[in-house]
Every structure is written in C-alpha cells, then in structure tokens.
PDBQT receptor file of N, H, CA, C and O in Angstrom, charges set to zero:
ATOM      1  N   UNK A   1       0.827  -1.177   0.009  1.00  0.00    +0.000 N 
ATOM      2  CA  UNK A   1       0.056  -0.031  -0.095  1.00  0.00    +0.000 C 
ATOM      3  C   UNK A   1       0.898   1.175   0.017  1.00  0.00    +0.000 C 
ATOM      4  O   UNK A   1       1.763   1.287   0.886  1.00  0.00    +0.000 OA
ATOM      5  N   UNK A   2       0.609   2.182  -0.969  1.00  0.00    +0.000 N 
ATOM      6  H   UNK A   2      -0.094   2.091  -1.675  1.00  0.00    +0.000 HD
ATOM      7  CA  UNK A   2       1.379   3.375  -0.941  1.00  0.00    +0.000 C 
ATOM      8  C   UNK A   2       0.984   4.417   0.072  1.00  0.00    +0.000 C 
ATOM      9  O   UNK A   2      -0.178   4.431   0.476  1.00  0.00    +0.000 OA
ATOM     10  N   UNK A   3       1.845   5.269   0.501  1.00  0.00    +0.000 N 
ATOM     11  H   UNK A   3       2.789   5.258   0.173  1.00  0.00    +0.000 HD
ATOM     12  CA  UNK A   3       1.447   6.287   1.614  1.00  0.00    +0.000 C 
ATOM     13  C   UNK A   3       0.279   7.014   1.149  1.00  0.00    +0.000 C 
ATOM     14  O   UNK A   3      -0.590   7.292   1.975  1.00  0.00    +0.000 OA
ATOM     15  N   UNK A   4       0.126   7.403  -0.220  1.00  0.00    +0.000 N 
ATOM     16  H   UNK A   4       0.832   7.177  -0.891  1.00  0.00    +0.000 HD
ATOM     17  CA  UNK A   4      -1.012   8.301  -0.682  1.00  0.00    +0.000 C 
ATOM     18  C   UNK A   4      -2.286   7.531  -0.436  1.00  0.00    +0.000 C 
ATOM     19  O   UNK A   4      -3.274   8.081   0.051  1.00  0.00    +0.000 OA
ATOM     20  N   UNK A   5      -2.258   6.154  -0.800  1.00  0.00    +0.000 N 
ATOM     21  H   UNK A   5      -1.455   5.707  -1.195  1.00  0.00    +0.000 HD
ATOM     22  CA  UNK A   5      -3.575   5.452  -0.691  1.00  0.00    +0.000 C 
ATOM     23  C   UNK A   5      -3.907   5.180   0.808  1.00  0.00    +0.000 C 
ATOM     24  O   UNK A   5      -5.076   5.046   1.168  1.00  0.00    +0.000 OA
ATOM     25  N   UNK A   6      -2.918   5.107   1.626  1.00  0.00    +0.000 N 
ATOM     26  H   UNK A   6      -1.968   5.216   1.333  1.00  0.00    +0.000 HD
ATOM     27  CA  UNK A   6      -3.084   4.863   3.055  1.00  0.00    +0.000 C 
ATOM     28  C   UNK A   6      -3.645   6.140   3.774  1.00  0.00    +0.000 C 
ATOM     29  O   UNK A   6      -4.461   6.061   4.693  1.00  0.00    +0.000 OA
ATOM     30  N   UNK A   7      -3.181   7.246   3.318  1.00  0.00    +0.000 N 
ATOM     31  H   UNK A   7      -2.519   7.310   2.572  1.00  0.00    +0.000 HD
ATOM     32  CA  UNK A   7      -3.768   8.587   3.821  1.00  0.00    +0.000 C 
ATOM     33  C   UNK A   7      -5.217   8.750   3.372  1.00  0.00    +0.000 C 
ATOM     34  O   UNK A   7      -6.067   9.222   4.126  1.00  0.00    +0.000 OA
ATOM     35  N   UNK A   8      -5.487   8.337   2.091  1.00  0.00    +0.000 N 
ATOM     36  H   UNK A   8      -4.795   7.954   1.479  1.00  0.00    +0.000 HD
ATOM     37  CA  UNK A   8      -6.753   8.466   1.550  1.00  0.00    +0.000 C 
ATOM     38  C   UNK A   8      -7.682   7.563   2.292  1.00  0.00    +0.000 C 
ATOM     39  O   UNK A   8      -8.760   8.017   2.677  1.00  0.00    +0.000 OA
ATOM     40  N   UNK A   9      -7.345   6.287   2.530  1.00  0.00    +0.000 N 
ATOM     41  H   UNK A   9      -6.470   5.918   2.217  1.00  0.00    +0.000 HD
ATOM     42  CA  UNK A   9      -8.287   5.492   3.354  1.00  0.00    +0.000 C 
ATOM     43  C   UNK A   9      -8.537   5.910   4.712  1.00  0.00    +0.000 C 
ATOM     44  O   UNK A   9      -9.644   5.719   5.216  1.00  0.00    +0.000 OA
ATOM     45  N   UNK A  10      -7.532   6.503   5.391  1.00  0.00    +0.000 N 
ATOM     46  H   UNK A  10      -6.633   6.659   4.982  1.00  0.00    +0.000 HD
ATOM     47  CA  UNK A  10      -7.688   7.063   6.698  1.00  0.00    +0.000 C 
ATOM     48  C   UNK A  10      -8.585   8.209   6.693  1.00  0.00    +0.000 C 
ATOM     49  O   UNK A  10      -9.356   8.347   7.643  1.00  0.00    +0.000 OA
ATOM     50  N   UNK A  11      -8.576   9.048   5.736  1.00  0.00    +0.000 N 
ATOM     51  H   UNK A  11      -7.950   8.936   4.965  1.00  0.00    +0.000 HD
ATOM     52  CA  UNK A  11      -9.375  10.224   5.684  1.00  0.00    +0.000 C 
ATOM     53  C   UNK A  11     -10.735   9.851   5.373  1.00  0.00    +0.000 C 
ATOM     54  O   UNK A  11     -11.644  10.510   5.878  1.00  0.00    +0.000 OA
ATOM     55  N   UNK A  12     -11.016   8.797   4.542  1.00  0.00    +0.000 N 
ATOM     56  H   UNK A  12     -10.278   8.262   4.132  1.00  0.00    +0.000 HD
ATOM     57  CA  UNK A  12     -12.339   8.421   4.199  1.00  0.00    +0.000 C 
ATOM     58  C   UNK A  12     -12.939   7.748   5.415  1.00  0.00    +0.000 C 
ATOM     59  O   UNK A  12     -14.155   7.826   5.594  1.00  0.00    +0.000 OA
ATOM     60  N   UNK A  13     -12.189   7.112   6.234  1.00  0.00    +0.000 N 
ATOM     61  H   UNK A  13     -11.202   7.049   6.088  1.00  0.00    +0.000 HD
ATOM     62  CA  UNK A  13     -12.732   6.442   7.405  1.00  0.00    +0.000 C 
ATOM     63  C   UNK A  13     -13.141   7.492   8.465  1.00  0.00    +0.000 C 
ATOM     64  O   UNK A  13     -14.130   7.328   9.180  1.00  0.00    +0.000 OA
ATOM     65  N   UNK A  14     -12.330   8.586   8.537  1.00  0.00    +0.000 N 
ATOM     66  H   UNK A  14     -11.527   8.719   7.956  1.00  0.00    +0.000 HD
ATOM     67  CA  UNK A  14     -12.595   9.702   9.554  1.00  0.00    +0.000 C 
ATOM     68  C   UNK A  14     -13.833  10.533   9.032  1.00  0.00    +0.000 C 
ATOM     69  O   UNK A  14     -14.673  10.927   9.841  1.00  0.00    +0.000 OA
ATOM     70  N   UNK A  15     -13.928  10.751   7.933  1.00  0.00    +0.000 N 
ATOM     71  H   UNK A  15     -13.245  10.431   7.276  1.00  0.00    +0.000 HD
ATOM     72  CA  UNK A  15     -15.025  11.507   7.368  1.00  0.00    +0.000 C 
ATOM     73  C   UNK A  15     -16.235  10.766   7.344  1.00  0.00    +0.000 C 
ATOM     74  O   UNK A  15     -17.282  11.412   7.293  1.00  0.00    +0.000 OA
ATOM     75  N   UNK A  16     -16.284   9.441   7.372  1.00  0.00    +0.000 N 
ATOM     76  H   UNK A  16     -15.434   8.916   7.413  1.00  0.00    +0.000 HD
ATOM     77  CA  UNK A  16     -17.471   8.640   7.433  1.00  0.00    +0.000 C 
ATOM     78  C   UNK A  16     -17.895   8.416   8.846  1.00  0.00    +0.000 C 
ATOM     79  O   UNK A  16     -18.876   7.719   9.103  1.00  0.00    +0.000 OA
ATOM     80  N   UNK A  17     -17.174   8.994   9.769  1.00  0.00    +0.000 N 
ATOM     81  H   UNK A  17     -16.376   9.561   9.560  1.00  0.00    +0.000 HD
ATOM     82  CA  UNK A  17     -17.614   8.727  11.140  1.00  0.00    +0.000 C 
ATOM     83  C   UNK A  17     -16.737   7.765  11.863  1.00  0.00    +0.000 C 
ATOM     84  O   UNK A  17     -16.960   7.541  13.053  1.00  0.00    +0.000 OA
ATOM     85  N   UNK A  18     -15.874   7.249  11.314  1.00  0.00    +0.000 N 
ATOM     86  H   UNK A  18     -15.693   7.431  10.347  1.00  0.00    +0.000 HD
ATOM     87  CA  UNK A  18     -14.875   6.279  11.965  1.00  0.00    +0.000 C 
ATOM     88  C   UNK A  18     -15.399   4.908  12.205  1.00  0.00    +0.000 C 
ATOM     89  O   UNK A  18     -14.898   4.132  13.018  1.00  0.00    +0.000 OA
ATOM     90  N   UNK A  19     -16.514   4.627  11.400  1.00  0.00    +0.000 N 
ATOM     91  H   UNK A  19     -16.921   5.258  10.740  1.00  0.00    +0.000 HD
ATOM     92  CA  UNK A  19     -17.047   3.324  11.524  1.00  0.00    +0.000 C 
ATOM     93  C   UNK A  19     -17.857   3.169  12.789  1.00  0.00    +0.000 C 
ATOM     94  O   UNK A  19     -18.128   2.012  13.110  1.00  0.00    +0.000 OA
ATOM     95  N   UNK A  20     -18.256   4.084  13.503  1.00  0.00    +0.000 N 
ATOM     96  H   UNK A  20     -18.037   5.024  13.242  1.00  0.00    +0.000 HD
ATOM     97  CA  UNK A  20     -19.064   4.090  14.635  1.00  0.00    +0.000 C 
ATOM     98  C   UNK A  20     -20.639   3.924  14.195  1.00  0.00    +0.000 C 
ATOM     99  O   UNK A  20     -21.037   4.307  13.095  1.00  0.00    +0.000 OA
ATOM    100  N   UNK A  21     -21.386   3.386  15.056  1.00  0.00    +0.000 N 
ATOM    101  H   UNK A  21     -21.062   3.075  15.950  1.00  0.00    +0.000 HD
ATOM    102  CA  UNK A  21     -22.817   3.135  14.763  1.00  0.00    +0.000 C 
ATOM    103  C   UNK A  21     -23.522   4.427  14.715  1.00  0.00    +0.000 C 
ATOM    104  O   UNK A  21     -24.314   4.657  13.801  1.00  0.00    +0.000 OA
ATOM    105  N   UNK A  22     -23.275   5.304  15.666  1.00  0.00    +0.000 N 
ATOM    106  H   UNK A  22     -22.631   5.117  16.409  1.00  0.00    +0.000 HD
ATOM    107  CA  UNK A  22     -24.137   6.530  15.840  1.00  0.00    +0.000 C 
ATOM    108  C   UNK A  22     -23.539   7.781  15.087  1.00  0.00    +0.000 C 
ATOM    109  O   UNK A  22     -23.968   8.914  15.301  1.00  0.00    +0.000 OA
ATOM    110  N   UNK A  23     -22.613   7.536  14.273  1.00  0.00    +0.000 N 
ATOM    111  H   UNK A  23     -22.264   6.615  14.099  1.00  0.00    +0.000 HD
ATOM    112  CA  UNK A  23     -22.040   8.698  13.574  1.00  0.00    +0.000 C 
ATOM    113  C   UNK A  23     -20.911   9.566  14.208  1.00  0.00    +0.000 C 
ATOM    114  O   UNK A  23     -20.354  10.489  13.615  1.00  0.00    +0.000 OA
ATOM    115  N   UNK A  24     -20.635   9.161  15.492  1.00  0.00    +0.000 N 
ATOM    116  H   UNK A  24     -21.088   8.410  15.973  1.00  0.00    +0.000 HD
ATOM    117  CA  UNK A  24     -19.610   9.807  16.095  1.00  0.00    +0.000 C 
ATOM    118  C   UNK A  24     -19.838  11.195  16.688  1.00  0.00    +0.000 C 
ATOM    119  O   UNK A  24     -18.927  11.684  17.355  1.00  0.00    +0.000 OA
ATOM    120  N   UNK A  25     -20.967  11.872  16.506  1.00  0.00    +0.000 N 
ATOM    121  H   UNK A  25     -21.708  11.475  15.963  1.00  0.00    +0.000 HD
ATOM    122  CA  UNK A  25     -21.215  13.188  16.996  1.00  0.00    +0.000 C 
ATOM    123  C   UNK A  25     -21.996  13.071  18.261  1.00  0.00    +0.000 C 
ATOM    124  O   UNK A  25     -22.741  12.119  18.493  1.00  0.00    +0.000 OA
ATOM    125  N   UNK A  26     -21.777  14.191  19.164  1.00  0.00    +0.000 N 
ATOM    126  H   UNK A  26     -21.172  14.964  18.976  1.00  0.00    +0.000 HD
ATOM    127  CA  UNK A  26     -22.444  14.225  20.282  1.00  0.00    +0.000 C 
ATOM    128  C   UNK A  26     -23.962  14.788  19.951  1.00  0.00    +0.000 C 
ATOM    129  O   UNK A  26     -24.123  15.894  19.435  1.00  0.00    +0.000 OA
ATOM    130  N   UNK A  27     -24.956  13.998  20.266  1.00  0.00    +0.000 N 
ATOM    131  H   UNK A  27     -24.826  13.099  20.685  1.00  0.00    +0.000 HD
ATOM    132  CA  UNK A  27     -26.350  14.490  19.977  1.00  0.00    +0.000 C 
ATOM    133  C   UNK A  27     -26.789  15.579  20.733  1.00  0.00    +0.000 C 
ATOM    134  O   UNK A  27     -27.599  16.386  20.279  1.00  0.00    +0.000 OA
ATOM    135  N   UNK A  28     -26.214  15.677  22.089  1.00  0.00    +0.000 N 
ATOM    136  H   UNK A  28     -25.555  15.021  22.458  1.00  0.00    +0.000 HD
ATOM    137  CA  UNK A  28     -26.664  16.613  22.969  1.00  0.00    +0.000 C 
ATOM    138  C   UNK A  28     -26.190  17.997  22.663  1.00  0.00    +0.000 C 
ATOM    139  O   UNK A  28     -26.810  18.952  23.130  1.00  0.00    +0.000 OA
ATOM    140  N   UNK A  29     -25.151  18.172  21.922  1.00  0.00    +0.000 N 
ATOM    141  H   UNK A  29     -24.648  17.395  21.542  1.00  0.00    +0.000 HD
ATOM    142  CA  UNK A  29     -24.582  19.515  21.654  1.00  0.00    +0.000 C 
ATOM    143  C   UNK A  29     -25.267  20.091  20.273  1.00  0.00    +0.000 C 
ATOM    144  O   UNK A  29     -25.168  19.472  19.213  1.00  0.00    +0.000 OA
ATOM    145  N   UNK A  30     -25.871  21.160  20.375  1.00  0.00    +0.000 N 
ATOM    146  H   UNK A  30     -25.951  21.663  21.235  1.00  0.00    +0.000 HD
ATOM    147  CA  UNK A  30     -26.447  21.838  19.242  1.00  0.00    +0.000 C 
ATOM    148  C   UNK A  30     -25.346  22.757  18.516  1.00  0.00    +0.000 C 
ATOM    149  O   UNK A  30     -24.541  23.428  19.162  1.00  0.00    +0.000 OA
ATOM    150  N   UNK A  31     -25.381  22.729  17.297  1.00  0.00    +0.000 N 
ATOM    151  H   UNK A  31     -26.035  22.184  16.773  1.00  0.00    +0.000 HD
ATOM    152  CA  UNK A  31     -24.388  23.615  16.534  1.00  0.00    +0.000 C 
ATOM    153  C   UNK A  31     -24.742  25.130  16.877  1.00  0.00    +0.000 C 
ATOM    154  O   UNK A  31     -23.826  25.928  17.077  1.00  0.00    +0.000 OA
ATOM    155  N   UNK A  32     -25.922  25.476  16.935  1.00  0.00    +0.000 N 
ATOM    156  H   UNK A  32     -26.666  24.828  16.772  1.00  0.00    +0.000 HD
ATOM    157  CA  UNK A  32     -26.440  26.847  17.187  1.00  0.00    +0.000 C 
ATOM    158  C   UNK A  32     -25.832  27.358  18.522  1.00  0.00    +0.000 C 
ATOM    159  O   UNK A  32     -25.321  28.473  18.625  1.00  0.00    +0.000 OA
ATOM    160  N   UNK A  33     -25.926  26.462  19.536  1.00  0.00    +0.000 N 
ATOM    161  H   UNK A  33     -26.341  25.556  19.452  1.00  0.00    +0.000 HD
ATOM    162  CA  UNK A  33     -25.622  26.705  20.868  1.00  0.00    +0.000 C 
ATOM    163  C   UNK A  33     -24.114  26.932  20.939  1.00  0.00    +0.000 C 
ATOM    164  O   UNK A  33     -23.675  27.867  21.608  1.00  0.00    +0.000 OA
ATOM    165  N   UNK A  34     -23.298  26.095  20.259  1.00  0.00    +0.000 N 
ATOM    166  H   UNK A  34     -23.655  25.336  19.715  1.00  0.00    +0.000 HD
ATOM    167  CA  UNK A  34     -21.950  26.173  20.163  1.00  0.00    +0.000 C 
ATOM    168  C   UNK A  34     -21.454  27.377  19.502  1.00  0.00    +0.000 C 
ATOM    169  O   UNK A  34     -20.525  28.054  19.944  1.00  0.00    +0.000 OA
ATOM    170  N   UNK A  35     -22.138  27.638  18.366  1.00  0.00    +0.000 N 
ATOM    171  H   UNK A  35     -22.893  27.088  18.007  1.00  0.00    +0.000 HD
ATOM    172  CA  UNK A  35     -21.794  28.897  17.556  1.00  0.00    +0.000 C 
ATOM    173  C   UNK A  35     -22.117  30.182  18.313  1.00  0.00    +0.000 C 
ATOM    174  O   UNK A  35     -21.342  31.138  18.301  1.00  0.00    +0.000 OA
ATOM    175  N   UNK A  36     -23.290  30.185  18.979  1.00  0.00    +0.000 N 
ATOM    176  H   UNK A  36     -23.919  29.408  18.989  1.00  0.00    +0.000 HD
ATOM    177  CA  UNK A  36     -23.554  31.349  19.714  1.00  0.00    +0.000 C 
ATOM    178  C   UNK A  36     -22.740  31.555  20.925  1.00  0.00    +0.000 C 
ATOM    179  O   UNK A  36     -22.434  32.705  21.240  1.00  0.00    +0.000 OA
ATOM    180  N   UNK A  37     -22.371  30.576  21.613  1.00  0.00    +0.000 N 
ATOM    181  H   UNK A  37     -22.620  29.642  21.357  1.00  0.00    +0.000 HD
ATOM    182  CA  UNK A  37     -21.462  30.609  22.740  1.00  0.00    +0.000 C 
ATOM    183  C   UNK A  37     -20.059  31.184  22.356  1.00  0.00    +0.000 C 
ATOM    184  O   UNK A  37     -19.479  32.041  23.021  1.00  0.00    +0.000 OA
ATOM    185  N   UNK A  38     -19.565  30.600  21.175  1.00  0.00    +0.000 N 
ATOM    186  H   UNK A  38     -20.036  29.903  20.634  1.00  0.00    +0.000 HD
ATOM    187  CA  UNK A  38     -18.335  31.062  20.698  1.00  0.00    +0.000 C 
ATOM    188  C   UNK A  38     -18.471  32.596  20.272  1.00  0.00    +0.000 C 
ATOM    189  O   UNK A  38     -17.611  33.394  20.647  1.00  0.00    +0.000 OA
ATOM    190  N   UNK A  39     -19.395  32.949  19.603  1.00  0.00    +0.000 N 
ATOM    191  H   UNK A  39     -20.093  32.301  19.299  1.00  0.00    +0.000 HD
ATOM    192  CA  UNK A  39     -19.625  34.329  19.186  1.00  0.00    +0.000 C 
ATOM    193  C   UNK A  39     -19.675  35.213  20.510  1.00  0.00    +0.000 C 
ATOM    194  O   UNK A  39     -18.993  36.237  20.549  1.00  0.00    +0.000 OA
ATOM    195  N   UNK A  40     -20.362  34.893  21.454  1.00  0.00    +0.000 N 
ATOM    196  H   UNK A  40     -20.916  34.062  21.422  1.00  0.00    +0.000 HD
ATOM    197  CA  UNK A  40     -20.479  35.536  22.731  1.00  0.00    +0.000 C 
ATOM    198  C   UNK A  40     -19.057  35.669  23.311  1.00  0.00    +0.000 C 
ATOM    199  O   UNK A  40     -18.679  36.780  23.684  1.00  0.00    +0.000 OA
ATOM    200  N   UNK A  41     -18.263  34.613  23.406  1.00  0.00    +0.000 N 
ATOM    201  H   UNK A  41     -18.570  33.710  23.103  1.00  0.00    +0.000 HD
ATOM    202  CA  UNK A  41     -16.889  34.635  23.898  1.00  0.00    +0.000 C 
ATOM    203  C   UNK A  41     -16.174  35.612  23.215  1.00  0.00    +0.000 C 
ATOM    204  O   UNK A  41     -15.584  36.490  23.845  1.00  0.00    +0.000 OA
ATOM    205  N   UNK A  42     -16.157  35.560  21.888  1.00  0.00    +0.000 N 
ATOM    206  H   UNK A  42     -16.637  34.847  21.376  1.00  0.00    +0.000 HD
ATOM    207  CA  UNK A  42     -15.305  36.493  21.071  1.00  0.00    +0.000 C 
ATOM    208  C   UNK A  42     -15.727  37.917  21.280  1.00  0.00    +0.000 C 
ATOM    209  O   UNK A  42     -14.868  38.799  21.302  1.00  0.00    +0.000 OA
ATOM    210  N   UNK A  43     -16.970  38.187  21.431  1.00  0.00    +0.000 N 
ATOM    211  H   UNK A  43     -17.668  37.470  21.413  1.00  0.00    +0.000 HD
ATOM    212  CA  UNK A  43     -17.515  39.625  21.624  1.00  0.00    +0.000 C 
ATOM    213  C   UNK A  43     -16.999  40.007  23.060  1.00  0.00    +0.000 C 
ATOM    214  O   UNK A  43     -16.582  41.141  23.295  1.00  0.00    +0.000 OA
ATOM    215  N   UNK A  44     -17.040  39.071  23.958  1.00  0.00    +0.000 N 
ATOM    216  H   UNK A  44     -17.379  38.149  23.768  1.00  0.00    +0.000 HD
ATOM    217  CA  UNK A  44     -16.383  39.387  25.401  1.00  0.00    +0.000 C 
ATOM    218  C   UNK A  44     -14.994  39.744  25.356  1.00  0.00    +0.000 C 
ATOM    219  O   UNK A  44     -14.550  40.719  25.962  1.00  0.00    +0.000 OA
ATOM    220  N   UNK A  45     -14.287  38.958  24.638  1.00  0.00    +0.000 N 
ATOM    221  H   UNK A  45     -14.648  38.166  24.146  1.00  0.00    +0.000 HD
ATOM    222  CA  UNK A  45     -12.776  39.204  24.456  1.00  0.00    +0.000 C 
ATOM    223  C   UNK A  45     -12.524  40.470  23.711  1.00  0.00    +0.000 C 
ATOM    224  O   UNK A  45     -11.574  41.179  24.045  1.00  0.00    +0.000 OA
ATOM    225  N   UNK A  46     -13.408  40.846  22.599  1.00  0.00    +0.000 N 
ATOM    226  H   UNK A  46     -14.180  40.270  22.328  1.00  0.00    +0.000 HD
ATOM    227  CA  UNK A  46     -13.211  42.054  22.001  1.00  0.00    +0.000 C 
ATOM    228  C   UNK A  46     -13.513  43.347  22.932  1.00  0.00    +0.000 C 
ATOM    229  O   UNK A  46     -12.841  44.375  22.847  1.00  0.00    +0.000 OA
ATOM    230  N   UNK A  47     -14.531  43.194  23.774  1.00  0.00    +0.000 N 
ATOM    231  H   UNK A  47     -15.077  42.359  23.843  1.00  0.00    +0.000 HD
ATOM    232  CA  UNK A  47     -14.904  44.307  24.728  1.00  0.00    +0.000 C 
ATOM    233  C   UNK A  47     -13.690  44.402  25.777  1.00  0.00    +0.000 C 
ATOM    234  O   UNK A  47     -13.200  45.491  26.076  1.00  0.00    +0.000 OA
ATOM    235  N   UNK A  48     -13.265  43.250  26.284  1.00  0.00    +0.000 N 
ATOM    236  H   UNK A  48     -13.663  42.366  26.041  1.00  0.00    +0.000 HD
ATOM    237  CA  UNK A  48     -12.071  43.480  27.251  1.00  0.00    +0.000 C 
ATOM    238  C   UNK A  48     -10.977  44.025  26.542  1.00  0.00    +0.000 C 
ATOM    239  O   UNK A  48     -10.329  44.867  27.163  1.00  0.00    +0.000 OA
ATOM    240  N   UNK A  49     -10.601  43.745  25.362  1.00  0.00    +0.000 N 
ATOM    241  H   UNK A  49     -11.128  43.060  24.857  1.00  0.00    +0.000 HD
ATOM    242  CA  UNK A  49      -9.493  44.338  24.576  1.00  0.00    +0.000 C 
ATOM    243  C   UNK A  49      -9.585  45.790  24.408  1.00  0.00    +0.000 C 
ATOM    244  O   UNK A  49      -8.615  46.526  24.588  1.00  0.00    +0.000 OA
ATOM    245  N   UNK A  50     -10.788  46.220  24.053  1.00  0.00    +0.000 N 
ATOM    246  H   UNK A  50     -11.576  45.622  23.906  1.00  0.00    +0.000 HD
ATOM    247  CA  UNK A  50     -11.134  47.694  23.768  1.00  0.00    +0.000 C 
ATOM    248  C   UNK A  50     -11.007  48.438  25.133  1.00  0.00    +0.000 C 
ATOM    249  O   UNK A  50     -10.557  49.583  25.175  1.00  0.00    +0.000 OA
ATOM    250  N   UNK A  51     -11.397  47.794  26.204  1.00  0.00    +0.000 N 
ATOM    251  H   UNK A  51     -11.763  46.864  26.170  1.00  0.00    +0.000 HD
ATOM    252  CA  UNK A  51     -11.320  48.453  27.505  1.00  0.00    +0.000 C 
ATOM    253  C   UNK A  51      -9.837  48.721  27.811  1.00  0.00    +0.000 C 
ATOM    254  O   UNK A  51      -9.552  49.836  28.250  1.00  0.00    +0.000 OA
ATOM    255  N   UNK A  52      -8.922  47.869  27.635  1.00  0.00    +0.000 N 
ATOM    256  H   UNK A  52      -9.153  46.964  27.278  1.00  0.00    +0.000 HD
ATOM    257  CA  UNK A  52      -7.601  47.993  28.009  1.00  0.00    +0.000 C 
ATOM    258  C   UNK A  52      -6.682  48.946  27.142  1.00  0.00    +0.000 C 
ATOM    259  O   UNK A  52      -5.603  49.394  27.532  1.00  0.00    +0.000 OA
ATOM    260  N   UNK A  53      -7.270  49.197  25.894  1.00  0.00    +0.000 N 
ATOM    261  H   UNK A  53      -8.146  48.833  25.577  1.00  0.00    +0.000 HD
ATOM    262  CA  UNK A  53      -6.531  50.085  24.890  1.00  0.00    +0.000 C 
ATOM    263  C   UNK A  53      -7.175  51.375  24.753  1.00  0.00    +0.000 C 
ATOM    264  O   UNK A  53      -7.323  51.823  23.616  1.00  0.00    +0.000 OA
ATOM    265  N   UNK A  54      -7.618  52.099  25.859  1.00  0.00    +0.000 N 
ATOM    266  H   UNK A  54      -7.497  51.735  26.782  1.00  0.00    +0.000 HD
ATOM    267  CA  UNK A  54      -8.286  53.287  25.797  1.00  0.00    +0.000 C 
ATOM    268  C   UNK A  54      -7.385  54.397  25.424  1.00  0.00    +0.000 C 
ATOM    269  O   UNK A  54      -7.873  55.417  24.937  1.00  0.00    +0.000 OA
ATOM    270  N   UNK A  55      -6.100  54.285  25.613  1.00  0.00    +0.000 N 
ATOM    271  H   UNK A  55      -5.704  53.456  26.009  1.00  0.00    +0.000 HD
ATOM    272  CA  UNK A  55      -5.071  55.437  25.311  1.00  0.00    +0.000 C 
ATOM    273  C   UNK A  55      -4.869  55.484  23.824  1.00  0.00    +0.000 C 
ATOM    274  O   UNK A  55      -4.232  56.456  23.419  1.00  0.00    +0.000 OA
ATOM    275  N   UNK A  56      -5.300  54.601  22.921  1.00  0.00    +0.000 N 
ATOM    276  H   UNK A  56      -5.818  53.812  23.250  1.00  0.00    +0.000 HD
ATOM    277  CA  UNK A  56      -5.013  54.670  21.552  1.00  0.00    +0.000 C 
ATOM    278  C   UNK A  56      -6.169  55.215  20.717  1.00  0.00    +0.000 C 
ATOM    279  O   UNK A  56      -6.050  55.328  19.497  1.00  0.00    +0.000 OA
TER     280      UNK A  56
C-alpha cells in the first residue's frame, strides 16, 4: 500500500464517522448553541481588549 492510498483510506474512514454506529457526533450538543457561545466569547474578548486600549 502506498502512503497516498493509506492517507486516503484514513481520511475516508474519519470523514464517514470512523465506523461508529451513531455517526460519532454528540447528539446533546447543538451547533447553534456552540456557535452562539463562541460568538459571545469572542465579543467578550473584543470588549475586554477595547477597555484595556483606551489610550490609543
């Protein structure tokens, strides 16, 4: 087996869920909740950064 085909087979296995029965994703985590939480965290970091750079 060549390294290229080995990498290809590995990527196909990972992309298909790793051969797990349930798809490998956590069903309790919503993409909207994670995205909203991440956006909120980034806005908080932006607000903190702007408070510390008042002299500019």
